[in-house]
Residue, then its C-alpha position, 0 to 999 in steps of 0.5 A: m581420179k588422176s589429176l590432169l594438171p599439165l605435165a610441165l608442172t611437177a609435185a613440187m610446184a609452188v606459187p613464187a613467194l614474192a608478193q613483198d617485192m611485187p609491184e601493185t598491178e591492176f588489169n582486166v580479164v574477160g572470162s568465159i561463159g558466165s553461167l557455166s561452171m568454168y567461169i563460175d567454179k574456177e575462173l571467178p574464184f581464182w581472179t577474185e579470191t585466189v590471186p589477191a590472197e596469194t599476192d596480198g592484195k598486190i594484184t587487182v583483177n577486174v573479171k567479167p564473163f564475155t557474156e555480160l559484156g556484149f560479146k558474142g565470143g568470135e571476136i575475143f581472139r582478135l580483140v586480145s591480138n590487137g590489144t583491145l583486150q589485155m586477157a581473155t579466156t576464149v574457146l578457140a573453136y569460135n575463131s577457127g574459121e579465120v585461124p584454123m591452127n586454133e582447133s588443132a587439139d580438138l578435132v571432131g571425132l578423134l578424142g574420146s576423153v578430157e584425159e586424152l584432150a589434156e595429153v594432146t594439148g601437152a604435146w601441142r602447147e609449145a608449138y601453139a604458143d610460138f605460133l600465137e607470139t609470132e603470127h597474132n602477138i598473143k601470149l598462151l598462159g593456159f588451157g581450159t576446157y568444157q565437157a564432151q560436146v554432144i548433140y541436142c535435137r528438137d525432134e526424134f532421132t535414132a542415129i547420128a545419120d538421122l541429122a541429115g537434112r536438119k539445121v545444126r548449130a555448130s561452134g567451129a570449122s571442124q563441127q561445121a564440116f562434121v555436120s555437112s559430111l552427115g547431110g546437115s546444114p551447119v549454122s554458126m550461132a553464139f551460145a546465148e542465141v541457141q535456146s531461143s533459136l531452137a524453140s523457134g525452129v531456127v535450128d533443129c539440133a545444136i551442139t554443146g557441153a553435156l552440162s552446159g546445154y542443161k545449165a542453159k535450159w536447152s531441154e525446154s525445146a530440145k527433147f532427145i540428146s545423143p551421148m557421143p562425144v563430138n569434141f570437147g570445147l577447148a578454151a585458152q587463157l590469152a594475153n596481149l603480148d605487148w601488154w604482157n611484156g610490159l608487166d613486172a617479171s614477178v607478176q608474169d612468174y606468178l600468173t604463169e604458174g597460177l594460170l597452169e594450176l587453174e588449168g589443171s583444176i579446170f580439166d579436172l572438173a570437166a572430166t567429171e561433168t559429161e556423165t553428170g550433164l547427161a544424167c541431168n539432161t535425162s533421168g538424173p541423178c542430178p546435183h544441179g537441179d531436177p533432171a530434164g527428162m530428155t530421151l537419151v539416143p543410144l550410141t550405135e556401132a553404126d554411129e561409130a563407123l559413120v564418125a570414123e568415115s567422117v574423120q577420114t573423108a571430111i574432117l581431117p582433110a578439111f582441116a589440112e585444106r584450111c590449115g595448110a602445109e606448115c600447120v599440118t607438119t606441126w600437127n603430125a609432129t605433135i598432136g598426130e604423134t601423140m594419137g598415132v594418127t598422120i594427116e597425109 
């Protein structure tokens, strides 16, 4: 598979050989969902193994996933902005109701693969970084992503249109607009609360990553799954700008390059996990445990037409209204140009 390392990096990229001149630096990082592979396989070893090894112990990082720290997720962006948190990983859709720009690159129904997501984030990166620094006192250090976000339901459905009248956990404004356009009722809910809510009937369906839902045992209550990629769960590595500006330049240089490498490895991992997740949730093979035995609901031409209609009549207009004229101009000049799509 072609690596999805950011286009800004070149084959000659190397970690700065500045450890001998680097001051001893210790800080805290809030990671992503602690039970999932983005944290377990990528973030955690980066902070606890790679960083101390490559800096000869000059950088010490205390890292914990937000799910172990009592956070729900939506507050992470604000806490980095105001300096309560020094650095954190957050799914950008968690805060898209307050900051619509955050979901620009991961709107429902527009992308079909992690590879496409990597391409559009590359086009958007500079404009988004400027926005974060100017408007939110945040330094963008890299992106991450989960695999394709898919639909899990307790009760049988044969088409996406069957979500009409159902309560659906939707993460972020774009997913909520999509569910509403189908006639469903979107419900905002933290990831950790979904399994019990499916079991008790608080929600009928829920959207999350194909492998993420398997690892969270959603199949214990949800018995039907659609393979349609709703969107992808784009995340970002963010630092408080004031805190970042106080770091030594050698530390900044090292973290800048290291986190871009981490981004590439996360995207590479996510590109393989959609297929793995769907197999694990259904009949296998599954390298993560026993297949869950869920029923796969095949995607139809009618489903694809319905999603395309939702994009044009609901997703893009709602995003434009939330985000405003300046945001739409930025979107058209970066993501839209890359995709050949224009928001009028």
